[in-house]
SERO-4910 file (N, C-alpha, C, O; in steps of 0.05 Angstrom, whole numbers):
BEGIN
 pado doro    nc1    nc2    nc3   cac1   cac2   cac3    cc1    cc2    cc3    oc1    oc2    oc3
  Met    A   1197   2183   2578   1212   2161   2564   1206   2135   2579   1207   2134   2604
  Gly    A   1200   2113   2564   1195   2088   2576   1221   2074   2585   1242   2085   2584
  Thr    A   1217   2050   2595   1241   2034   2604   1259   2027   2581   1249   2018   2560
  Ile    A   1285   2030   2585   1304   2021   2565   1313   1993   2572   1324   1988   2593
  Asn    A   1306   1974   2555   1313   1946   2560   1341   1939   2549   1348   1945   2526
  Ile    A   1357   1927   2567   1385   1922   2561   1391   1893   2562   1382   1879   2580
  Ser    A   1407   1883   2543   1418   1856   2545   1449   1859   2548   1460   1878   2537
  Ile    A   1461   1841   2562   1490   1842   2568   1503   1816   2558   1494   1794   2564
  Val    A   1524   1819   2542   1539   1796   2532   1568   1800   2541   1583   1816   2530
  Glu    A   1576   1785   2562   1602   1789   2575   1610   1763   2588   1594   1751   2604
  Asp    A   1634   1754   2583   1643   1728   2594   1656   1730   2622   1658   1710   2636
  Asp    A   1664   1754   2630   1677   1757   2657   1654   1759   2678   1638   1778   2677
  Pro    A   1652   1740   2696   1630   1739   2715   1628   1765   2732   1606   1775   2737
  Glu    A   1650   1775   2740   1650   1799   2757   1640   1824   2741   1624   1839   2751
  Val    A   1650   1827   2717   1642   1849   2700   1612   1846   2693   1597   1865   2694
  Arg    A   1604   1822   2686   1576   1816   2679   1557   1823   2702   1537   1836   2698
  Ser    A   1565   1814   2726   1548   1819   2749   1547   1849   2756   1526   1859   2763
  Gly    A   1570   1862   2753   1570   1891   2758   1553   1907   2739   1539   1925   2746
  Leu    A   1554   1899   2713   1538   1913   2693   1508   1908   2698   1492   1927   2696
  Arg    A   1501   1883   2704   1473   1877   2710   1462   1893   2734   1440   1904   2733
  Phe    A   1479   1894   2755   1471   1910   2778   1468   1939   2771   1448   1952   2779
  Leu    A   1487   1950   2756   1486   1978   2748   1461   1984   2732   1448   2005   2737
  Val    A   1455   1967   2713   1431   1972   2697   1405   1970   2713   1388   1988   2712
  Asn    A   1403   1950   2730   1378   1946   2745   1374   1966   2767   1351   1971   2775
  Gln    A   1395   1978   2777   1391   1998   2799   1388   2026   2788   1386   2045   2803
  Thr    A   1389   2029   2761   1385   2055   2749   1356   2058   2740   1346   2043   2724
  Pro    A   1342   2079   2751   1314   2083   2743   1311   2086   2713   1326   2100   2700
  Gly    A   1291   2073   2702   1286   2074   2673   1301   2053   2657   1299   2053   2633
  Phe    A   1317   2036   2671   1333   2016   2657   1324   1988   2667   1316   1985   2691
  Ser    A   1325   1968   2650   1319   1941   2658   1337   1922   2643   1339   1923   2618
  Cys    A   1350   1903   2657   1366   1883   2644   1348   1859   2638   1338   1846   2656
  Val    A   1343   1854   2612   1324   1833   2604   1338   1806   2599   1325   1785   2600
  Ser    A   1365   1806   2595   1379   1781   2591   1409   1785   2593   1419   1807   2589
  Val    A   1422   1763   2600   1452   1763   2604   1463   1738   2591   1452   1716   2596
  Tyr    A   1484   1740   2576   1497   1717   2564   1528   1718   2568   1539   1740   2570
  Asp    A   1540   1694   2570   1569   1694   2575   1584   1684   2551   1609   1679   2552
  Asn    A   1570   1680   2528   1584   1671   2503   1569   1680   2479   1545   1686   2480
  Ala    A   1583   1682   2457   1571   1692   2432   1550   1674   2420   1530   1684   2409
  Glu    A   1554   1648   2422   1535   1629   2410   1507   1631   2422   1487   1633   2408
  Asp    A   1505   1632   2449   1479   1634   2462   1467   1661   2457   1442   1663   2453
  Ala    A   1483   1682   2457   1473   1709   2451   1461   1710   2423   1439   1721   2420
  Leu    A   1475   1699   2404   1465   1699   2377   1439   1683   2374   1421   1691   2359
  Ala    A   1436   1662   2389   1412   1645   2388   1388   1658   2400   1365   1653   2392
  His    A   1392   1675   2420   1369   1685   2436   1364   1715   2436   1342   1723   2444
  Leu    A   1383   1731   2428   1379   1760   2430   1355   1770   2414   1341   1789   2423
  Ser    A   1350   1759   2391   1327   1768   2375   1301   1763   2390   1282   1780   2388
  Glu    A   1299   1741   2405   1275   1736   2420   1273   1755   2444   1251   1764   2451
  Asp    A   1295   1762   2456   1295   1780   2479   1287   1808   2471   1274   1822   2487
  Asp    A   1293   1815   2447   1286   1841   2435   1293   1865   2453   1276   1882   2459
  Pro    A   1319   1867   2461   1327   1890   2477   1329   1915   2460   1332   1914   2435
  Asp    A   1328   1938   2473   1333   1963   2459   1363   1966   2453   1371   1975   2432
  Ile    A   1379   1958   2473   1408   1961   2471   1422   1936   2481   1414   1925   2501
  Val    A   1443   1928   2467   1460   1906   2476   1488   1917   2483   1501   1930   2467
  Ile    A   1496   1911   2507   1524   1918   2516   1540   1893   2510   1537   1872   2522
  Met    A   1558   1895   2490   1572   1872   2479   1602   1872   2482   1616   1891   2474
  Asp    A   1613   1851   2495   1642   1848   2497   1651   1838   2470   1636   1827   2454
  Ile    A   1677   1841   2464   1688   1831   2438   1700   1803   2443   1693   1784   2428
  Gly    A   1717   1800   2463   1730   1774   2467   1712   1755   2482   1711   1755   2507
  Leu    A   1698   1738   2468   1679   1719   2480   1685   1690   2473   1697   1685   2452
  Pro    A   1676   1672   2489   1678   1643   2481   1658   1638   2458   1638   1651   2456
  Arg    A   1665   1618   2442   1647   1609   2420   1639   1631   2401   1615   1634   2394
  Gly    A   1658   1647   2393   1653   1669   2374   1662   1695   2385   1670   1696   2409
  Thr    A   1661   1716   2369   1668   1743   2379   1644   1760   2380   1624   1755   2367
  Gly    A   1646   1781   2396   1624   1800   2397   1619   1813   2370   1596   1819   2363
  Ile    A   1640   1818   2355   1638   1831   2329   1622   1813   2310   1604   1822   2296
  Asp    A   1629   1787   2310   1614   1768   2293   1585   1766   2301   1567   1765   2284
  Cys    A   1580   1767   2327   1553   1766   2337   1536   1790   2328   1514   1787   2319
  Ile    A   1548   1814   2329   1534   1838   2320   1529   1836   2290   1506   1842   2281
  Arg    A   1549   1828   2275   1546   1826   2246   1524   1807   2238   1507   1813   2221
  Lys    A   1523   1783   2250   1504   1763   2244   1475   1771   2251   1456   1766   2237
  Leu    A   1473   1784   2274   1446   1794   2282   1437   1816   2263   1413   1817   2256
  Arg    A   1455   1833   2255   1447   1854   2235   1439   1841   2208   1419   1848   2197
  Asp    A   1456   1822   2199   1450   1809   2174   1424   1793   2175   1410   1790   2155
  Gly    A   1417   1784   2199   1392   1768   2203   1368   1785   2206   1345   1775   2209
  Gly    A   1371   1812   2205   1348   1830   2206   1342   1842   2232   1321   1856   2236
  Ser    A   1360   1838   2252   1355   1850   2279   1364   1879   2278   1385   1886   2289
  Leu    A   1348   1896   2266   1356   1924   2261   1347   1943   2283   1358   1965   2285
  Arg    A   1328   1934   2300   1318   1953   2320   1338   1956   2343   1342   1978   2353
  Met    A   1349   1933   2352   1367   1935   2374   1393   1949   2366   1403   1946   2344
  Gln    A   1404   1964   2385   1429   1978   2380   1451   1965   2398   1446   1954   2419
  Phe    A   1476   1968   2388   1498   1955   2402   1519   1975   2411   1527   1992   2396
  Val    A   1527   1972   2436   1550   1987   2446   1571   1967   2454   1566   1950   2471
  Val    A   1595   1969   2442   1617   1951   2449   1628   1959   2476   1632   1983   2481
  Phe    A   1634   1940   2493   1646   1945   2519   1670   1926   2522   1666   1902   2527
  Thr    A   1694   1936   2520   1717   1919   2516   1743   1931   2526   1744   1955   2531
  Ile    A   1763   1914   2528   1790   1924   2535   1805   1932   2509   1826   1945   2510
  Tyr    A   1795   1923   2486   1810   1927   2461   1806   1956   2451   1784   1966   2446
  Glu    A   1829   1970   2447   1828   1997   2436   1845   2000   2411   1848   2023   2402
  Asp    A   1855   1978   2400   1870   1981   2374   1850   1986   2352   1827   1977   2353
  Ser    A   1859   2001   2332   1841   2011   2312   1828   1990   2295   1805   1994   2286
  Asp    A   1841   1967   2290   1829   1946   2274   1803   1937   2287   1783   1933   2274
  Gln    A   1804   1933   2314   1780   1924   2328   1759   1945   2328   1735   1939   2324
  Val    A   1767   1970   2332   1747   1992   2333   1732   1993   2307   1707   1993   2307
  Phe    A   1746   1994   2284   1732   1998   2259   1718   1973   2249   1698   1975   2235
  Glu    A   1728   1950   2257   1713   1925   2250   1686   1924   2265   1666   1916   2254
  Ala    A   1687   1933   2291   1662   1933   2306   1642   1953   2295   1618   1947   2293
  Leu    A   1652   1977   2288   1634   1998   2277   1623   1989   2250   1599   1993   2244
  Ala    A   1640   1976   2234   1631   1967   2208   1610   1944   2211   1592   1942   2194
  Ala    A   1613   1928   2232   1594   1906   2236   1566   1916   2245   1546   1902   2241
  Gly    A   1565   1941   2256   1539   1951   2263   1538   1963   2291   1516   1971   2300
  Ala    A   1560   1964   2306   1560   1977   2332   1557   2007   2329   1568   2019   2310
  Ser    A   1541   2019   2347   1537   2048   2346   1552   2062   2368   1553   2087   2369
  Gly    A   1564   2047   2387   1580   2059   2408   1603   2041   2415   1603   2017   2409
  Tyr    A   1624   2052   2428   1648   2037   2434   1660   2047   2460   1671   2069   2461
  Leu    A   1657   2032   2481   1667   2040   2507   1689   2021   2517   1687   1996   2513
  Leu    A   1709   2032   2530   1730   2015   2542   1721   2008   2570   1705   2021   2583
  Lys    A   1732   1985   2580   1723   1975   2606   1733   1991   2629   1725   1986   2652
  Asn    A   1749   2011   2624   1757   2029   2647   1737   2053   2649   1742   2071   2664
  Thr    A   1715   2052   2633   1695   2073   2634   1681   2072   2661   1671   2051   2670
  Pro    A   1679   2095   2676   1665   2096   2702   1635   2089   2698   1624   2094   2678
  Pro    A   1623   2077   2719   1595   2069   2718   1576   2091   2709   1558   2087   2692
  Asp    A   1580   2116   2719   1561   2137   2711   1564   2144   2682   1544   2152   2669
  Lys    A   1588   2141   2671   1592   2146   2643   1580   2125   2625   1571   2130   2603
  Ile    A   1579   2100   2636   1566   2078   2621   1537   2084   2618   1525   2081   2596
  Ile    A   1524   2092   2640   1496   2099   2639   1490   2122   2621   1471   2121   2605
  Thr    A   1507   2143   2622   1504   2166   2604   1507   2157   2575   1491   2166   2558
  Ala    A   1526   2139   2570   1530   2130   2542   1506   2114   2532   1498   2118   2509
  Val    A   1495   2097   2549   1472   2082   2540   1448   2100   2534   1433   2096   2515
  Lys    A   1444   2120   2551   1422   2139   2546   1427   2154   2520   1409   2158   2504
  Glu    A   1452   2162   2516   1460   2177   2491   1454   2159   2467   1444   2169   2447
  Leu    A   1461   2134   2468   1457   2116   2446   1427   2113   2441   1418   2113   2418
  His    A   1411   2110   2462   1382   2107   2459   1369   2131   2447   1349   2130   2433
  Glu    A   1382   2154   2451   1371   2180   2440   1382   2186   2413   1377   2208   2402
  Gly    A   1397   2168   2401   1407   2171   2374   1436   2179   2371   1445   2184   2349
  Gly    A   1451   2180   2393   1479   2187   2392   1497   2163   2387   1487   2140   2384
  Ser    A   1523   2168   2386   1543   2147   2382   1565   2151   2403   1586   2161   2397
  Pro    A   1560   2142   2427   1579   2146   2449   1605   2130   2445   1605   2107   2438
  Met    A   1627   2143   2451   1653   2130   2449   1672   2141   2471   1670   2164   2478
  Ser    A   1689   2123   2481   1710   2132   2499   1727   2152   2485   1730   2151   2460
  Leu    A   1739   2171   2499   1754   2193   2487   1776   2183   2469   1780   2193   2446
  Thr    A   1791   2163   2478   1814   2153   2461   1803   2140   2436   1817   2142   2415
  Ile    A   1780   2128   2437   1768   2116   2412   1759   2138   2393   1764   2136   2369
  Ala    A   1746   2158   2404   1737   2180   2387   1760   2194   2373   1758   2201   2349
  Arg    A   1783   2196   2387   1807   2208   2374   1817   2191   2351   1825   2202   2331
  Lys    A   1816   2165   2355   1825   2147   2333   1808   2150   2308   1818   2151   2286
  Val    A   1782   2152   2313   1763   2155   2290   1768   2182   2276   1769   2182   2251
  Val    A   1771   2203   2291   1776   2229   2279   1803   2229   2264   1805   2240   2242
  Ala    A   1824   2218   2276   1850   2217   2264   1850   2203   2238   1866   2210   2220
  Thr    A   1834   2182   2235   1832   2167   2210   1823   2185   2187   1833   2182   2164
  Phe    A   1805   2204   2193   1796   2221   2171   1815   2244   2165   1815   2255   2143
  His    A   1832   2250   2185   1852   2272   2181   1876   2262   2166   1889   2277   2151
  Ala    A   1883   2237   2170   1908   2226   2159   1911   2228   2129   1933   2236   2119
  Pro    A   1891   2222   2112   1895   2224   2083   1903   2252   2074   1920   2255   2056
  Ala    A   1892   2273   2086   1899   2300   2079   1928   2306   2086   1942   2319   2071
  Glu    A   1937   2296   2109   1965   2300   2117   1984   2284   2098   2005   2294   2091
  Arg    A   1976   2261   2090   1993   2245   2072   1997   2259   2046   2019   2256   2034
  Ser    A   1977   2273   2036   1980   2286   2010   2001   2308   2010   2010   2317   1989
  Lys    A   2010   2317   2034   2030   2337   2035   2058   2326   2030   2077   2341   2024
  Leu    A   2061   2300   2032   2087   2287   2030   2092   2275   2003   2073   2265   1990
  Ser    A   2117   2276   1994   2124   2263   1968   2125   2233   1972   2125   2223   1995
  Ala    A   2127   2218   1950   2128   2189   1952   2153   2181   1967   2152   2162   1983
  Arg    A   2175   2194   1963   2200   2187   1976   2198   2193   2007   2207   2178   2023
  Glu    A   2185   2216   2013   2182   2222   2042   2164   2202   2056   2169   2194   2078
  Met    A   2143   2193   2042   2125   2173   2053   2141   2146   2057   2137   2133   2077
  Glu    A   2158   2140   2038   2174   2116   2040   2192   2117   2064   2194   2098   2079
  Ile    A   2205   2140   2068   2223   2143   2091   2208   2142   2117   2217   2129   2136
  Leu    A   2185   2155   2118   2170   2156   2143   2159   2128   2149   2157   2120   2173
  Ser    A   2152   2112   2129   2143   2085   2133   2165   2068   2146   2160   2052   2163
  Leu    A   2190   2072   2136   2212   2057   2147   2218   2066   2176   2225   2050   2193
  Leu    A   2216   2092   2181   2219   2102   2208   2198   2089   2227   2204   2081   2249
  Ala    A   2174   2087   2217   2152   2075   2233   2157   2046   2239   2147   2035   2259
  Lys    A   2173   2032   2222   2180   2004   2227   2204   2002   2246   2212   1979   2252
  Gly    A   2215   2025   2254   2238   2024   2273   2265   2025   2260   2285   2021   2273
  Ser    A   2266   2031   2234   2292   2031   2220   2308   2056   2228   2297   2077   2234
  Phe    A   2335   2052   2230   2353   2075   2236   2360   2089   2210   2355   2079   2188
  Tyr    A   2371   2114   2213   2377   2130   2189   2395   2115   2170   2390   2115   2146
  Lys    A   2416   2102   2180   2435   2088   2163   2421   2064   2148   2427   2059   2125
  Glu    A   2404   2051   2162   2389   2028   2150   2372   2039   2127   2369   2026   2106
  Ile    A   2359   2061   2132   2342   2073   2111   2359   2082   2087   2352   2077   2064
  Ala    A   2382   2094   2093   2400   2103   2072   2409   2079   2055   2409   2080   2030
  Asp    A   2417   2057   2068   2426   2033   2054   2404   2021   2037   2408   2013   2014
  Gln    A   2380   2020   2049   2357   2007   2035   2349   2023   2010   2341   2012   1990
  Leu    A   2351   2050   2012   2342   2067   1990   2365   2076   1972   2361   2091   1953
  Ser    A   2389   2067   1979   2413   2075   1963   2417   2105   1962   2422   2116   1941
  Ile    A   2414   2118   1985   2419   2147   1987   2437   2151   2011   2441   2133   2027
  Ser    A   2447   2175   2014   2465   2181   2037   2449   2186   2062   2425   2193   2061
  Val    A   2462   2184   2085   2449   2190   2110   2441   2219   2111   2421   2226   2122
  Gly    A   2458   2236   2099   2452   2265   2098   2426   2270   2083   2411   2288   2091
  Thr    A   2422   2256   2062   2397   2259   2046   2373   2249   2062   2352   2262   2061
  Val    A   2376   2228   2077   2355   2218   2095   2348   2240   2115   2324   2246   2120
  Arg    A   2368   2252   2127   2364   2273   2147   2349   2297   2135   2331   2308   2147
  Gln    A   2356   2304   2110   2343   2326   2097   2313   2320   2091   2296   2337   2095
  His    A   2308   2296   2082   2280   2288   2077   2264   2289   2103   2241   2298   2103
  Ile    A   2276   2279   2125   2262   2279   2151   2257   2307   2160   2236   2313   2171
  His    A   2276   2325   2156   2273   2353   2163   2249   2365   2147   2233   2379   2158
  Asn    A   2247   2358   2122   2225   2368   2105   2198   2357   2114   2178   2371   2114
  Ile    A   2198   2331   2123   2174   2319   2133   2164   2334   2157   2140   2340   2159
  Tyr    A   2182   2339   2176   2174   2353   2200   2163   2381   2194   2143   2389   2206
  Glu    A   2175   2395   2175   2165   2422   2168   2138   2420   2155   2120   2436   2162
  Lys    A   2134   2401   2137   2108   2399   2123   2085   2391   2142   2062   2400   2139
  Leu    A   2092   2375   2162   2071   2365   2180   2069   2382   2205   2051   2378   2222
  His    A   2087   2401   2208   2087   2419   2232   2090   2402   2258   2074   2405   2276
  Val    A   2110   2385   2258   2116   2368   2281   2145   2372   2289   2161   2384   2274
  Gln    A   2152   2362   2313   2178   2366   2324   2196   2341   2324   2220   2343   2326
  Asn    A   2184   2318   2321   2200   2294   2323   2187   2271   2308   2164   2273   2298
  Arg    A   2201   2249   2306   2191   2226   2290   2165   2214   2301   2148   2206   2286
  Thr    A   2163   2213   2328   2139   2202   2340   2114   2218   2331   2093   2206   2324
  Glu    A   2116   2244   2332   2093   2261   2324   2087   2257   2295   2063   2256   2287
  Ala    A   2108   2255   2278   2104   2252   2249   2090   2225   2243   2072   2224   2227
  Ile    A   2100   2204   2256   2089   2177   2252   2060   2176   2261   2043   2165   2247
  Asn    A   2054   2188   2284   2026   2187   2295   2007   2204   2277   1983   2198   2275
  Lys    A   2018   2224   2264   2001   2240   2247   1994   2226   2220   1971   2229   2210
  Ile    A   2013   2212   2210   2008   2198   2184   1997   2170   2187   1981   2161   2171
  Phe    A   2005   2157   2209   1996   2129   2214   1982   2129   2241   1992   2116   2260
  Pro    A   1958   2142   2244   1945   2145   2270   1935   2119   2281   1930   2117   2305
  Asn    A   1932   2099   2264   1920   2074   2273   1940   2052   2279   1932   2028   2281
  Arg    A   1965   2059   2280   1985   2039   2287   1980   2029   2316   1972   2045   2333
  Arg    A   1984   2003   2320   1979   1992   2347   2002   1999   2365   2002   1992   2389
***
């Protein structure tokens, strides 16, 4: 296998320096360029022609997600992108993947795992931190779980997810507290869960 050329787009000087050192001291890897903002990265990455771009999301003068999307739309299809960020809420995850990222790593990823992930991406994989992979899988499971619940049960669970108390739900839906309790009991049975937190996480896995 030849040298894997890496570009880094990261605004934190310490993280940027650490990533560059990690890449350059790994046999078979070479850091060909480094940028601290989205605008400069967007202007020059196509010329740098890296195999893989390690891309932060929260950047000055644009976001990493916008940068990935614009490079993809501009025809930069050869380079692959792995997001490297503190953001783990589902909106950011799926927006990044939809924009064209093939991997998603959190910044608490150990150095050896970063290198493994970059190799995996170069070989055709889609490396993700464990918590991110769980969110992706949960998104595909949720629709099947939702189909088990009636419209009224979904309504009650949605209100529970917003923090409503039993009496507030009863008043809002013009039913008794006892009826609310019975619906919640039915929800737990259908979803095979023990409490409201488990039920909410099963049906709404991407809540922040």
